[in-house]
MITI-344015 format. One record per residue (C-alpha): chain; residue number from 1; residue in one letter; y, x, z. Coordinates in Angstrom, 2 decimals. Layout:
% MITI-344015
<"A",NUM,"A",<Y,X,Z>>
...
***
This chain:
% MITI-344015
<"A",1,"X",<-0.10,-0.24,0.06>>
<"A",2,"X",<3.20,1.26,-0.90>>
<"A",3,"X",<5.19,2.18,2.04>>
<"A",4,"X",<8.57,0.75,1.30>>
<"A",5,"X",<10.55,2.80,4.75>>
<"A",6,"X",<13.69,4.47,4.49>>
<"A",7,"X",<12.26,6.95,5.89>>
<"A",8,"X",<9.71,7.25,2.88>>
<"A",9,"X",<12.02,6.43,0.20>>
<"A",10,"X",<14.50,8.45,0.89>>
<"A",11,"X",<12.91,11.45,2.83>>
<"A",12,"X",<14.09,12.88,5.79>>
<"A",13,"X",<18.08,13.61,6.50>>
<"A",14,"X",<18.66,17.04,5.80>>
<"A",15,"X",<20.46,18.34,9.32>>
<"A",16,"X",<23.58,20.12,8.38>>
<"A",17,"X",<24.80,22.05,5.04>>
<"A",18,"X",<22.58,25.00,5.15>>
<"A",19,"X",<21.15,23.88,1.83>>
<"A",20,"X",<24.24,24.03,0.14>>
<"A",21,"X",<24.93,27.51,1.08>>
<"A",22,"X",<24.64,28.68,-3.01>>
<"A",23,"X",<26.66,25.73,-4.45>>
<"A",24,"X",<29.43,27.93,-5.14>>
<"A",25,"X",<27.50,30.13,-7.38>>
<"A",26,"X",<25.72,27.28,-8.95>>
<"A",27,"X",<27.79,26.85,-12.37>>
<"A",28,"X",<27.14,30.63,-12.92>>
<"A",29,"X",<23.34,30.17,-13.20>>
<"A",30,"X",<21.36,30.33,-16.31>>
<"A",31,"X",<19.36,27.00,-16.86>>
<"A",32,"X",<15.70,27.10,-16.82>>
<"A",33,"X",<15.37,26.14,-20.28>>
<"A",34,"X",<17.09,27.15,-23.49>>
<"A",35,"X",<17.61,24.04,-24.46>>
<"A",36,"X",<19.60,25.14,-27.50>>
<"A",37,"X",<16.30,26.54,-28.98>>
<"A",38,"X",<13.66,23.39,-28.33>>
<"A",39,"X",<13.11,20.44,-29.10>>
<"A",40,"X",<14.40,18.42,-25.79>>
<"A",41,"X",<13.83,14.41,-26.61>>
<"A",42,"X",<12.76,10.84,-24.51>>
<"A",43,"X",<9.14,9.43,-24.45>>
<"A",44,"X",<9.90,5.57,-23.77>>
<"A",45,"X",<6.96,4.87,-21.75>>
<"A",46,"X",<7.87,0.63,-21.00>>
<"A",47,"X",<10.84,-1.63,-20.18>>
<"A",48,"X",<11.04,-4.36,-17.68>>
<"A",49,"X",<9.12,-6.50,-16.72>>
<"A",50,"X",<6.24,-4.67,-17.20>>
<"A",51,"X",<5.95,-4.03,-21.11>>
<"A",52,"X",<4.36,-0.91,-22.26>>
<"A",53,"X",<5.00,0.99,-25.19>>
<"A",54,"X",<3.03,4.23,-24.55>>
<"A",55,"X",<0.94,5.21,-21.80>>
<"A",56,"X",<0.96,8.70,-19.91>>
<"A",57,"X",<-2.65,9.48,-22.26>>
<"A",58,"X",<-0.43,8.56,-25.87>>
<"A",59,"X",<2.03,10.66,-24.46>>
<"A",60,"X",<0.49,13.76,-25.11>>
<"A",61,"X",<-0.77,13.24,-27.67>>
<"A",62,"X",<2.76,13.35,-28.90>>
<"A",63,"X",<3.07,16.30,-27.64>>
<"A",64,"X",<0.08,17.62,-29.40>>
<"A",65,"X",<1.32,16.42,-32.70>>
<"A",66,"X",<4.52,17.76,-32.07>>
<"A",67,"X",<3.43,21.08,-30.67>>
<"A",68,"X",<1.46,21.52,-34.20>>
<"A",69,"X",<3.96,20.39,-36.86>>
<"A",70,"X",<6.73,22.25,-35.36>>
<"A",71,"X",<4.87,25.37,-35.25>>
<"A",72,"X",<4.60,25.51,-31.25>>
<"A",73,"X",<8.29,25.48,-30.44>>
<"A",74,"X",<9.50,24.74,-26.99>>
<"A",75,"X",<9.30,21.02,-25.84>>
<"A",76,"X",<11.63,19.28,-23.56>>
<"A",77,"X",<10.09,15.86,-22.80>>
<"A",78,"X",<11.86,12.76,-20.40>>
<"A",79,"X",<10.02,10.27,-19.35>>
<"A",80,"X",<11.32,6.75,-19.64>>
<"A",81,"X",<10.18,3.98,-17.97>>
<"A",82,"X",<7.84,5.86,-15.87>>
<"A",83,"X",<8.57,4.17,-12.75>>
<"A",84,"X",<7.98,0.53,-10.70>>
<"A",85,"X",<7.74,-1.72,-14.13>>
<"A",86,"X",<10.15,0.59,-16.47>>
<"A",87,"X",<13.44,1.31,-17.51>>
<"A",88,"X",<16.02,0.21,-15.60>>
<"A",89,"X",<13.59,-1.05,-12.55>>
<"A",90,"X",<14.46,-0.95,-9.40>>
<"A",91,"X",<16.50,1.64,-9.39>>
<"A",92,"X",<18.10,4.05,-7.31>>
<"A",93,"X",<14.70,3.98,-5.33>>
<"A",94,"X",<12.45,6.68,-7.53>>
<"A",95,"X",<9.06,6.62,-5.14>>
<"A",96,"X",<6.44,4.89,-7.63>>
<"A",97,"X",<5.35,5.57,-10.54>>
<"A",98,"X",<4.39,2.46,-13.01>>
<"A",99,"X",<0.63,1.58,-11.98>>
<"A",100,"X",<0.27,0.17,-15.78>>
<"A",101,"X",<0.72,3.53,-16.95>>
<"A",102,"X",<-2.56,5.48,-15.18>>
<"A",103,"X",<-4.99,6.81,-17.03>>
<"A",104,"X",<-8.71,5.07,-16.34>>
<"A",105,"X",<-10.61,6.72,-13.41>>
<"A",106,"X",<-7.58,8.53,-12.15>>
<"A",107,"X",<-6.69,7.48,-8.31>>
<"A",108,"X",<-3.09,6.03,-8.89>>
<"A",109,"X",<-0.35,6.49,-11.39>>
<"A",110,"X",<1.14,9.28,-9.37>>
<"A",111,"X",<-1.93,11.50,-10.57>>
<"A",112,"X",<-1.93,10.44,-14.03>>
<"A",113,"X",<1.58,11.67,-14.46>>
<"A",114,"X",<1.24,15.10,-12.36>>
<"A",115,"X",<-1.92,15.97,-15.11>>
<"A",116,"X",<0.42,14.92,-18.24>>
<"A",117,"X",<2.85,17.98,-16.51>>
<"A",118,"X",<0.04,20.02,-16.37>>
<"A",119,"X",<-1.64,19.59,-19.68>>
<"A",120,"X",<1.78,19.87,-21.61>>
<"A",121,"X",<2.67,23.00,-20.51>>
<"A",122,"X",<-0.75,24.08,-22.74>>
<"A",123,"X",<1.46,22.93,-25.83>>
<"A",124,"X",<4.57,24.80,-25.17>>
<"A",125,"X",<6.04,21.71,-23.43>>
<"A",126,"X",<7.87,20.55,-20.17>>
<"A",127,"X",<7.87,16.97,-19.04>>
<"A",128,"X",<9.81,15.77,-16.50>>
<"A",129,"X",<11.59,12.32,-15.46>>
<"A",130,"X",<14.50,10.18,-17.03>>
<"A",131,"X",<16.27,8.49,-14.02>>
<"A",132,"X",<19.63,6.95,-12.88>>
<"A",133,"X",<21.98,7.88,-9.73>>
<"A",134,"X",<24.47,4.84,-11.20>>
<"A",135,"X",<22.66,1.83,-11.01>>
<"A",136,"X",<21.39,-0.04,-7.98>>
<"A",137,"X",<19.66,-3.48,-8.20>>
<"A",138,"X",<18.80,-6.09,-6.21>>
<"A",139,"X",<15.28,-6.18,-6.26>>
<"A",140,"X",<15.20,-2.48,-5.15>>
<"A",141,"X",<13.15,-1.20,-2.30>>
<"A",142,"X",<16.32,0.59,-1.30>>
<"A",143,"X",<18.97,-2.47,-2.16>>
<"A",144,"X",<19.55,-3.22,1.88>>
<"A",145,"X",<19.59,0.43,2.49>>
<"A",146,"X",<22.31,0.98,0.05>>
<"A",147,"X",<24.45,-2.43,1.25>>
<"A",148,"X",<23.95,-1.15,4.70>>
<"A",149,"X",<25.38,2.08,4.46>>
<"A",150,"X",<28.12,0.69,1.96>>
<"A",151,"X",<26.86,2.93,-0.74>>
<"A",152,"X",<27.79,-0.20,-3.24>>
<"A",153,"X",<30.77,-0.05,-5.35>>
<"A",154,"X",<33.33,-2.52,-4.58>>
<"A",155,"X",<35.97,-4.56,-6.03>>
<"A",156,"X",<39.35,-4.53,-3.96>>
<"A",157,"X",<38.55,-7.83,-2.65>>
<"A",158,"X",<35.82,-6.03,-0.83>>
<"A",159,"X",<33.00,-7.76,-2.75>>
<"A",160,"X",<30.44,-6.26,-4.60>>
<"A",161,"X",<31.63,-4.68,-8.21>>
<"A",162,"X",<29.09,-6.02,-10.79>>
<"A",163,"X",<28.10,-3.26,-13.55>>
<"A",164,"X",<25.71,-4.27,-16.61>>
<"A",165,"X",<23.23,-6.72,-17.26>>
<"A",166,"X",<20.03,-4.19,-18.60>>
<"A",167,"X",<16.60,-5.35,-18.99>>
<"A",168,"X",<17.58,-9.12,-18.01>>
<"A",169,"X",<18.45,-7.94,-14.65>>
<"A",170,"X",<22.37,-7.81,-13.26>>
<"A",171,"X",<22.84,-4.21,-11.98>>
<"A",172,"X",<25.79,-3.04,-9.61>>
<"A",173,"X",<27.13,1.18,-9.43>>
<"A",174,"X",<26.49,2.92,-7.25>>
<"A",175,"X",<29.79,4.66,-5.02>>
<"A",176,"X",<28.61,8.68,-5.35>>
<"A",177,"X",<31.28,9.70,-3.29>>
<"A",178,"X",<30.03,7.82,-0.30>>
<"A",179,"X",<26.36,8.55,-1.25>>
<"A",180,"X",<26.96,12.14,-1.19>>
<"A",181,"X",<29.06,12.30,2.12>>
<"A",182,"X",<26.55,10.37,3.80>>
<"A",183,"X",<23.57,12.52,2.63>>
<"A",184,"X",<22.12,9.76,1.08>>
<"A",185,"X",<22.41,11.74,-2.25>>
<"A",186,"X",<20.30,14.28,-0.90>>
<"A",187,"X",<17.84,12.48,0.56>>
<"A",188,"X",<16.90,10.42,-2.33>>
<"A",189,"X",<16.78,14.08,-4.79>>
<"A",190,"X",<14.56,15.70,-1.84>>
<"A",191,"X",<12.02,12.45,-1.73>>
<"A",192,"X",<11.20,12.83,-5.30>>
<"A",193,"X",<11.51,16.39,-5.26>>
<"A",194,"X",<8.79,16.07,-2.44>>
<"A",195,"X",<6.67,13.28,-4.48>>
<"A",196,"X",<6.37,14.70,-8.12>>
<"A",197,"X",<6.60,18.64,-8.94>>
<"A",198,"X",<9.56,18.30,-11.07>>
<"A",199,"X",<10.55,21.85,-9.56>>
<"A",200,"X",<7.99,23.46,-12.03>>
<"A",201,"X",<9.50,21.37,-14.88>>
<"A",202,"X",<12.85,22.86,-14.28>>
<"A",203,"X",<14.28,19.93,-15.72>>
<"A",204,"X",<15.87,16.21,-14.99>>
<"A",205,"X",<17.76,14.02,-17.09>>
<"A",206,"X",<20.12,11.36,-15.31>>
<"A",207,"X",<21.09,8.82,-17.62>>
<"A",208,"X",<24.62,6.53,-17.57>>
<"A",209,"X",<26.06,9.60,-15.16>>
<"A",210,"X",<29.20,8.23,-15.25>>
<"A",211,"X",<32.32,7.96,-12.85>>
<"A",212,"X",<33.25,4.29,-11.64>>
<"A",213,"X",<36.09,4.24,-9.62>>
<"A",214,"X",<35.25,1.74,-6.05>>
<"A",215,"X",<38.47,-0.09,-5.24>>
<"A",216,"X",<37.45,-1.32,-2.16>>
<"A",217,"X",<36.47,1.86,-1.01>>
<"A",218,"X",<39.48,3.66,-2.24>>
<"A",219,"X",<37.66,6.33,-4.23>>
<"A",220,"X",<38.83,6.79,-7.88>>
<"A",221,"X",<37.32,8.18,-10.46>>
<"A",222,"X",<38.34,11.65,-9.75>>
<"A",223,"X",<36.62,11.10,-6.26>>
<"A",224,"X",<33.68,10.37,-8.14>>
<"A",225,"X",<33.76,13.13,-10.43>>
<"A",226,"X",<33.94,15.46,-8.04>>
<"A",227,"X",<30.81,13.70,-6.06>>
<"A",228,"X",<29.24,14.06,-9.14>>
<"A",229,"X",<30.30,18.13,-9.33>>
<"A",230,"X",<28.49,18.34,-5.92>>
<"A",231,"X",<25.23,16.23,-6.72>>
<"A",232,"X",<24.76,18.60,-10.30>>
<"A",233,"X",<25.29,21.76,-8.02>>
<"A",234,"X",<22.44,20.59,-5.59>>
<"A",235,"X",<19.72,19.67,-8.56>>
<"A",236,"X",<20.70,23.65,-9.62>>
<"A",237,"X",<20.37,24.82,-5.96>>
<"A",238,"X",<16.69,23.09,-5.83>>
<"A",239,"X",<15.97,24.80,-9.65>>
<"A",240,"X",<16.34,21.95,-11.51>>
<"A",241,"X",<18.60,21.49,-14.60>>
<"A",242,"X",<19.90,18.30,-15.42>>
<"A",243,"X",<20.78,16.89,-18.61>>
<"A",244,"X",<22.92,13.98,-19.09>>
<"A",245,"X",<23.64,11.39,-21.97>>
<"A",246,"X",<26.81,12.41,-23.27>>
<"A",247,"X",<29.00,15.23,-22.34>>
<"A",248,"X",<32.04,15.55,-19.91>>
<"A",249,"X",<34.22,18.92,-19.42>>
<"A",250,"X",<34.06,18.37,-16.07>>
<"A",251,"X",<30.38,19.49,-16.22>>
<"A",252,"X",<30.71,22.31,-18.15>>
<"A",253,"X",<28.47,24.78,-17.06>>
<"A",254,"X",<26.19,22.46,-15.14>>
<"A",255,"X",<25.04,20.41,-17.54>>
<"A",256,"X",<23.72,22.55,-20.64>>
<"A",257,"X",<22.33,19.99,-22.54>>
<"A",258,"X",<23.61,16.10,-23.37>>
<"A",259,"X",<21.89,13.62,-25.33>>
<"A",260,"X",<24.40,12.40,-27.28>>
<"A",261,"X",<27.07,15.31,-28.22>>
<"A",262,"X",<30.22,13.33,-28.30>>
<"A",263,"X",<32.39,16.47,-28.16>>
<"A",264,"X",<35.23,16.41,-30.36>>
<"A",265,"X",<36.25,19.92,-32.44>>
<"A",266,"X",<38.27,21.86,-30.27>>
<"A",267,"X",<35.02,21.96,-27.34>>
<"A",268,"X",<32.89,23.02,-29.69>>
<"A",269,"X",<34.95,25.64,-30.63>>
<"A",270,"X",<35.29,26.31,-26.84>>
<"A",271,"X",<31.91,26.31,-25.18>>
<"A",272,"X",<29.15,28.12,-26.79>>
<"A",273,"X",<25.70,26.54,-27.34>>
<"A",274,"X",<23.89,28.18,-24.62>>
<"A",275,"X",<26.43,26.44,-22.22>>
<"A",276,"X",<26.43,23.17,-23.48>>
<"A",277,"X",<24.39,21.53,-26.68>>
<"A",278,"X",<23.48,18.08,-27.58>>
<"A",279,"X",<21.24,15.48,-30.02>>
<"A",280,"X",<23.20,13.37,-32.35>>
<"A",281,"X",<26.28,11.06,-32.68>>
<"A",282,"X",<25.57,7.99,-31.66>>
<"A",283,"X",<28.16,7.74,-28.85>>
<"A",284,"X",<30.59,9.07,-32.12>>
<"A",285,"X",<33.62,6.86,-31.92>>
<"A",286,"X",<35.22,8.44,-34.76>>
<"A",287,"X",<32.19,7.45,-37.40>>
<"A",288,"X",<32.41,3.52,-36.10>>
<"A",289,"X",<29.54,4.10,-33.65>>
<"A",290,"X",<28.48,1.60,-30.80>>
<"A",291,"X",<31.16,0.34,-28.60>>
<"A",292,"X",<30.23,-1.12,-24.92>>
<"A",293,"X",<33.18,-3.54,-24.28>>
<"A",294,"X",<30.49,-5.41,-21.92>>
<"A",295,"X",<30.78,-2.48,-19.75>>
<"A",296,"X",<33.75,-0.76,-19.77>>
<"A",297,"X",<32.66,2.26,-17.47>>
<"A",298,"X",<30.59,3.62,-20.21>>
<"A",299,"X",<33.88,4.79,-21.90>>
<"A",300,"X",<33.02,8.56,-23.33>>
<"A",301,"X",<35.73,11.17,-22.52>>
<"A",302,"X",<35.76,12.16,-26.24>>
<"A",303,"X",<35.13,10.68,-29.58>>
<"A",304,"X",<33.19,13.39,-31.31>>
<"A",305,"X",<33.79,15.17,-34.93>>
<"A",306,"X",<34.26,14.02,-38.07>>
<"A",307,"X",<31.66,16.02,-39.33>>
<"A",308,"X",<28.32,16.41,-36.65>>
<"A",309,"X",<25.90,18.31,-39.27>>
<"A",310,"X",<28.65,20.83,-39.69>>
<"A",311,"X",<27.81,21.86,-35.92>>
<"A",312,"X",<24.84,21.21,-35.70>>
<"A",313,"X",<22.62,17.95,-34.55>>
<"A",314,"X",<19.33,17.05,-32.76>>
<"A",315,"X",<16.97,13.81,-32.17>>
<"A",316,"X",<18.90,11.75,-30.18>>
<"A",317,"X",<16.52,8.47,-30.71>>
<"A",318,"X",<13.24,7.93,-28.01>>
<"A",319,"X",<9.81,8.07,-29.39>>
<"A",320,"X",<7.28,5.02,-28.38>>
<"A",321,"X",<4.45,5.51,-30.01>>
<"A",322,"X",<2.83,7.87,-31.87>>
<"A",323,"X",<3.44,5.88,-34.94>>
<"A",324,"X",<6.60,7.43,-34.66>>
<"A",325,"X",<5.65,10.95,-35.46>>
<"A",326,"X",<6.77,10.37,-39.58>>
<"A",327,"X",<9.97,9.91,-38.49>>
<"A",328,"X",<10.51,12.25,-36.01>>
<"A",329,"X",<9.42,14.85,-38.29>>
<"A",330,"X",<11.53,13.99,-41.04>>
<"A",331,"X",<14.26,14.27,-38.23>>
<"A",332,"X",<13.26,17.96,-36.76>>
<"A",333,"X",<13.06,19.26,-39.92>>
<"A",334,"X",<16.63,18.03,-41.61>>
<"A",335,"X",<18.24,17.86,-38.30>>
<"A",336,"X",<17.00,20.20,-35.36>>
<"A",337,"X",<15.83,23.10,-37.53>>
<"A",338,"X",<19.07,24.00,-38.64>>
<"A",339,"X",<20.52,23.17,-35.44>>
<"A",340,"X",<18.51,25.48,-33.58>>
<"A",341,"X",<19.47,28.45,-35.77>>
<"A",342,"X",<23.12,27.46,-35.78>>
<"A",343,"X",<22.67,27.58,-31.90>>
<"A",344,"X",<21.88,31.14,-32.15>>
<"A",345,"X",<25.12,32.07,-32.48>>
<"A",346,"X",<28.95,30.54,-31.68>>
<"A",347,"X",<31.20,28.59,-33.91>>
<"A",348,"X",<34.99,30.62,-34.32>>
<"A",349,"X",<36.62,28.10,-36.36>>
<"A",350,"X",<37.43,25.09,-38.67>>
<"A",351,"X",<38.67,25.03,-41.70>>
<"A",352,"X",<39.30,21.46,-43.02>>
<"A",353,"X",<40.99,20.90,-46.81>>
<"A",354,"X",<40.90,18.16,-49.19>>
<"A",355,"X",<37.63,19.08,-50.40>>
<"A",356,"X",<35.81,20.08,-47.80>>
<"A",357,"X",<35.35,20.48,-44.10>>
<"A",358,"X",<33.76,23.91,-43.24>>
<"A",359,"X",<32.67,25.68,-40.01>>
<"A",360,"X",<32.62,29.71,-39.23>>
<"A",361,"X",<30.57,30.93,-37.11>>
<"A",362,"X",<30.42,34.48,-35.27>>
<"A",363,"X",<27.20,35.77,-37.03>>
<"A",364,"X",<28.93,35.14,-40.72>>
<"A",365,"X",<27.26,32.16,-40.91>>
<"A",366,"X",<29.33,29.14,-42.48>>
<"A",367,"X",<28.46,24.91,-42.63>>
<"A",368,"X",<30.17,23.60,-45.48>>
<"A",369,"X",<30.86,19.65,-45.97>>
<"A",370,"X",<32.63,18.02,-49.04>>
<"A",371,"X",<34.63,14.85,-48.33>>
<"A",372,"X",<33.87,13.46,-51.65>>
<"A",373,"X",<30.17,13.44,-51.92>>
<"A",374,"X",<29.18,14.49,-47.98>>
<"A",375,"X",<27.07,17.14,-49.83>>
<"A",376,"X",<25.84,19.90,-47.15>>
<"A",377,"X",<25.34,23.73,-47.42>>
<"A",378,"X",<24.10,26.47,-44.82>>
<"A",379,"X",<24.87,29.82,-45.37>>
<"A",380,"X",<24.96,33.28,-44.56>>
<"A",381,"X",<26.20,35.97,-47.07>>
<"A",382,"X",<24.06,35.32,-49.93>>
<"A",383,"X",<21.61,33.69,-48.28>>
<"A",384,"X",<21.52,30.14,-48.28>>
<"A",385,"X",<19.39,28.13,-45.24>>
<"A",386,"X",<20.17,24.64,-46.25>>
<"A",387,"X",<21.11,22.80,-49.32>>
<"A",388,"X",<21.70,18.69,-48.65>>
<"A",389,"X",<17.98,17.51,-47.97>>
<"A",390,"X",<16.02,21.03,-49.25>>
<"A",391,"X",<16.05,24.13,-47.19>>
<"A",392,"X",<14.30,27.23,-45.83>>
<"A",393,"X",<15.06,28.04,-42.19>>
<"A",394,"X",<13.76,30.89,-39.73>>
<"A",395,"X",<11.61,29.59,-37.32>>
<"A",396,"X",<11.40,33.02,-34.85>>
<"A",397,"X",<9.44,31.13,-32.43>>
<"A",398,"X",<6.32,31.86,-34.93>>
<"A",399,"X",<7.26,35.56,-35.07>>
<"A",400,"X",<4.73,37.66,-34.61>>
<"A",401,"X",<5.07,39.54,-30.25>>
<"A",402,"X",<6.03,42.89,-32.07>>
<"A",403,"X",<8.58,41.53,-35.01>>
<"A",404,"X",<5.92,43.08,-37.50>>
<"A",405,"X",<5.83,39.07,-39.16>>
<"A",406,"X",<8.61,36.83,-39.64>>
<"A",407,"X",<8.85,33.09,-40.32>>
<"A",408,"X",<10.61,30.20,-42.04>>
<"A",409,"X",<10.10,26.92,-42.26>>
<"A",410,"X",<11.14,25.12,-45.62>>
<"A",411,"X",<10.67,21.24,-46.11>>
<"A",412,"X",<12.27,19.32,-48.82>>
<"A",413,"X",<12.71,15.52,-48.57>>
<"A",414,"X",<12.61,14.49,-52.49>>
<"A",415,"X",<11.01,17.56,-53.42>>
<"A",416,"X",<11.87,20.83,-55.11>>
<"A",417,"X",<11.02,23.71,-57.10>>
<"A",418,"X",<13.58,26.49,-56.41>>
<"A",419,"X",<14.32,30.04,-55.81>>
<"A",420,"X",<15.38,31.02,-52.45>>
<"A",421,"X",<17.15,34.26,-51.00>>
<"A",422,"X",<15.15,35.53,-48.13>>
<"A",423,"X",<17.07,36.12,-44.53>>
<"A",424,"X",<18.03,39.54,-44.05>>
<"A",425,"X",<15.31,40.64,-41.46>>
<"A",426,"X",<12.58,40.08,-44.23>>
<"A",427,"X",<13.84,43.07,-46.32>>
<"A",428,"X",<11.03,45.07,-47.53>>
<"A",429,"X",<8.66,42.25,-47.77>>
<"A",430,"X",<6.49,41.93,-50.62>>
<"A",431,"X",<4.67,38.96,-50.34>>
<"A",432,"X",<4.61,35.90,-47.91>>
<"A",433,"X",<1.60,33.30,-47.09>>
<"A",434,"X",<2.34,29.55,-46.88>>
<"A",435,"X",<0.50,27.03,-44.85>>
<"A",436,"X",<1.57,23.48,-44.34>>
<"A",437,"X",<2.70,22.53,-41.37>>
<"A",438,"X",<3.43,18.78,-42.40>>
<"A",439,"X",<1.31,16.68,-43.13>>
<"A",440,"X",<-0.85,18.02,-40.64>>
<"A",441,"X",<-4.03,18.74,-40.97>>
<"A",442,"X",<-4.51,21.22,-44.25>>
<"A",443,"X",<-5.29,24.60,-43.26>>
<"A",444,"X",<-5.52,26.51,-46.72>>
<"A",445,"X",<-3.12,29.67,-46.92>>
<"A",446,"X",<-1.14,30.66,-50.05>>
<"A",447,"X",<0.58,33.23,-51.04>>
<"A",448,"X",<3.37,34.11,-53.04>>
<"A",449,"X",<5.27,37.19,-54.12>>
<"A",450,"X",<8.76,38.22,-52.87>>
<"A",451,"X",<10.57,39.46,-55.78>>
<"A",452,"X",<13.85,41.05,-55.24>>
<"A",453,"X",<14.85,39.63,-51.43>>
<"A",454,"X",<13.75,36.27,-53.15>>
<"A",455,"X",<10.92,34.13,-53.22>>
<"A",456,"X",<10.27,30.66,-55.58>>
<"A",457,"X",<8.64,27.76,-53.67>>
<"A",458,"X",<7.44,24.27,-54.67>>
<"A",459,"X",<7.37,21.81,-52.24>>
<"A",460,"X",<6.23,17.98,-52.71>>
<"A",461,"X",<8.98,15.44,-51.09>>
<"A",462,"X",<8.46,15.62,-47.34>>
<"A",463,"X",<6.32,18.43,-46.95>>
<"A",464,"X",<7.20,21.03,-44.47>>
<"A",465,"X",<5.79,24.73,-45.11>>
<"A",466,"X",<5.06,27.82,-42.71>>
<"A",467,"X",<6.76,30.98,-45.03>>
<"A",468,"X",<5.70,34.02,-43.09>>
<"A",469,"X",<6.14,37.41,-44.56>>
<"A",470,"X",<4.43,41.06,-42.62>>
<"A",471,"X",<7.51,43.19,-42.86>>
<"A",472,"X",<6.66,47.01,-43.54>>
<"A",473,"X",<8.06,49.42,-40.19>>
***
């Protein structure tokens, strides 16, 4: 039977601030994971009231397939709907794994989740949780404790503030300054770390982590932001990175990746990808993205950039079934692959003319989008890596440990037959081996010559190929 006591759900209250001794240096710590070089995605498992999209068993199948078609790139996976009755259920409690996700034969769903976290490591994947520290629900086992300790945001007349309705249930924003100052935020975090081995994964995703002023407590947005910084620093002091839904400059150095990088051009030039990177442009106001008029507190601090492809973009949708693999594969090759290549450097300038939008990078890379037809090119000197939907991009995670083999991935959405100039690090290569990465299942290896630092590739529509060359020492 689930123990619903406050101590069970919140953990034991810490005494003093000894756990926070390192918070002054936590912004400077190197994140546990290189998000800007990884495939980061959400696995959507279940929604309220108990609808299952994908079990923990099936999630491992997704991890395996992505490991195969990407050639083993590092994965960071956040589970959505892992708790209680599914996504957005019974927050702010995190004390129960959704029993509908349990593997046959396991004692409980927690055992199944721990199993998934362990098994995924075999495929260079780190599995963690998608949680929420903003919303509270009246059916949460923590609701009465939150009300009793006055942790729910209030209107100026003292009534509880309503948020948005998610999954048919009304949410109420937590007053983060009060929750932090009272010690209950730390208790929630500590209880979760005692319940699941998140410190082994070293990461967690906090959904909708946004400031909500509470007039009834006389706390402002600035008070909220200060409390949120303290919360992020506490997670980091426990050895855990926090990624969030979107970018806020207040958290630069504390949130190494965001799900939707809504940053404007000036911000992208300011912060290198190793400090903050992101996925796609769902919240990009400049592209006419979704507006949340029903929930004003979800306004984003920045409006996004004009051409996200010029800066790099990755996956920013949830994977909810193995049947989505073809869609994910296309997104990986067309978006994530060039994104992680661009992220190895830093953008240094932007040039806009009547004809084009062009970003210059520190390593000599240039990305160009033409206004007339939105054609896209990624090049470095004489080498073109991406031309619209055709590409040949370095994939260093598949290089040999000693560097004697260099690897690229070639892909074409519509099919192509063209000669590519090879990367500078391929100097001296005379031959390359070709093996199909996607669709998976074809293990044949073909060899083609490298002539005058160039290689001829014929690629069928929707096919990705591992292109690997032996480099003479």
